[in-house]
Structures are given as structure tokens and as C-alpha cells.
C-alpha positions as CSV (number, residue, x, y, z in Angstrom):
1,M,142.8,254.5,80.8
2,S,141.4,251.7,79.1
3,Q,145.2,250.1,76.9
4,C,147.0,253.4,77.8
5,T,149.0,255.2,81.1
6,A,150.1,258.4,81.3
7,T,153.1,256.4,81.8
8,T,152.9,255.0,77.9
9,L,151.4,257.8,76.4
10,K,154.5,257.7,73.7
11,S,153.3,255.8,70.9
12,T,151.0,257.5,68.0
13,R,148.1,255.2,68.9
14,C,148.2,256.2,73.0
15,K,148.3,259.7,72.5
16,N,145.1,259.7,70.0
17,K,143.3,257.2,72.0
18,A,143.4,259.4,75.1
19,I,142.6,263.0,72.6
20,E,139.6,260.7,71.4
21,E,138.3,260.1,74.6
22,K,139.0,262.9,76.6
23,L,141.4,261.1,79.3
24,C,144.2,262.3,81.1
25,R,143.8,266.2,80.3
26,V,146.3,266.7,82.7
27,H,149.3,264.9,80.9
28,L,148.2,265.6,77.4
29,K,149.3,269.3,77.8
30,E,152.4,268.1,78.0
31,I,152.0,266.0,74.6
32,T,152.0,267.2,70.5
33,V,150.6,264.9,68.5
34,K,152.0,265.1,65.3
35,P,149.6,264.2,61.8
36,M,150.0,260.5,60.3
37,A,152.6,261.2,56.9
38,V,150.0,260.1,54.0
39,K,152.4,258.0,51.3
40,K,151.6,259.4,48.2
41,P,150.9,255.8,45.3
42,S,153.5,255.1,44.0
43,V,153.5,255.5,39.7
44,K,154.6,252.6,37.5
45,K,156.4,253.6,34.5
46,E,155.5,252.3,31.6
47,K,158.3,250.4,29.5
48,E,157.1,251.4,25.4
49,S,156.7,248.7,23.4
50,R,158.9,247.6,20.8
51,G,156.9,245.2,19.1
52,C,157.9,241.7,17.7
53,V,160.8,242.7,15.8
54,E,164.8,241.6,15.9
55,Q,166.9,244.0,18.6
56,F,170.4,244.5,17.8
57,E,171.7,246.2,21.0
58,G,171.7,245.2,25.0
59,H,171.6,241.3,26.5
60,Y,170.4,240.5,22.7
61,V,173.4,240.5,21.0
62,T,175.7,239.0,23.8
63,S,177.9,236.1,22.2
64,G,176.3,233.3,24.8
65,R,172.7,234.3,23.3
66,K,171.6,231.5,21.9
67,S,167.7,231.9,21.9
68,P,166.3,234.1,18.8
69,A,167.2,238.3,19.4
70,F,162.9,238.8,19.7
71,P,161.9,240.3,22.8
72,A,159.8,237.4,23.6
73,N,156.8,239.5,26.1
74,E,155.8,241.1,22.7
75,C,156.1,237.7,20.4
76,H,153.7,235.2,22.1
77,G,153.7,231.5,20.9
78,R,155.8,232.5,18.0
79,V,157.8,229.6,17.1
80,M,161.7,230.9,15.5
81,E,165.1,229.9,14.9
82,G,167.9,230.8,17.3
83,R,171.1,231.9,16.4
84,D,172.4,228.2,17.4
85,G,170.3,226.9,14.8
86,L,167.5,225.0,17.0
87,M,164.0,226.0,17.2
88,W,162.4,227.9,19.5
89,V,158.6,228.9,20.9
90,S,157.8,232.0,23.7
91,K,155.8,230.4,26.0
92,P,154.9,232.1,29.7
93,A,157.1,231.3,32.8
94,S,155.7,230.3,35.8
95,N,155.9,234.0,37.0
96,G,154.2,235.0,33.7
97,V,156.6,236.4,32.0
98,Y,157.1,235.1,28.4
99,R,160.2,233.8,27.8
100,W,162.1,231.6,24.9
101,F,161.9,227.4,25.5
102,K,163.6,225.0,22.3
103,Y,160.9,223.8,21.0
């Protein structure tokens, strides 16, 4: 055998290679090769768009929030007054997700 010997036929790669090349038939009778598991592609759930509408639940209503109570991802490029009285603009952060920055 090229890479595998009769004693190292424990890995699936070596077993499959030995079967393909029809090597070591004596030892292959003892070995059972399990089929490789196929992963199903993950399905991402899409979030429902709320639009650029004021929110009245979640982290939008906490007492420490100074920025507007609007989702920044839905209000691209808009300038709004925040809860602290200052103006805020929705801009993309370094990761591409929009967030509120002081104007």
C-alpha cells in the first residue's frame, strides 16, 4: 500500500483508498466502511422588516438609551433627534451593520 499499511487502516480515508485500489483484500474483509455523513445546508431565518418606525419595546425603551428609538438598519442615512436632545445619523459601522452616530 502506498500511504496506508495493514495496521493503519483505521481512518476512513485509508479504508476508502484501500478499497479503491483493491489493496490488502485479506484485511479489508474485517473492515466495514461507514458512509460519510452529508451535512444539510443551514437555513437562515429572515428577520421581518419593521421599517423606519419608532419602537416601543426591547432595548429601544431602556432608560440609558440616548439615540433615537428607531432601528438604524431600517433608517439608512437619516438624521433624527435622539432622547438626549442631540442629532443622530444612521451610518454603517465597520462590519457593515448600520448604527446611530452623533451628528
